Steps between C-alpha positions, in 0.01 A plus 500: 500500500365804684733762636575485873328744732697821571732507800293776665188279491695209645629717785158654565337157531750394765469833684121469520525154657767622743268789592234249609289439190420145403645372171146484360429860600835622363438315174157660467641846565778456243288307249735202487451138598522389859763243400716784361486679837579177687788423263645848550479462878680166480758646264562794734588257780731273301652706217725804501260700280151496352632528146358248253718206414649460156245366253559132438368251252521713191664344199668685223304485175606216274432692179605850409226728357601426138485124556167525679346707218631255238362201693157662541496586130593143407218363716252741340614413145497124558234414760545123453873516576614270781743613770766265359460645150515855634814414695669370183422827321606703802835318525558555126453874548676527838754221549571406860804684633784305652558554871864393504724680744813665364 
């Protein structure tokens, strides 16, 4: 996911529209999309700040780097290996941890 635009750019886009420029003109001047400028103008009316929201939708990786390297190596060594067979070998090497609460 790309990084959000800097706060200064967000503020400048809103200021240009408030100074009388159209969103399309402001977008052209700042080299951003017109929808970005419109979104910032809407955000400035309804939100306390123009700061980007917290990134959502990112999942934590299921495998640690060691497990990922081992899995890639296994797939390279045994190209005909099925997912089920690979899972059996994976579980033998890294047994599933219990999630019991203590």
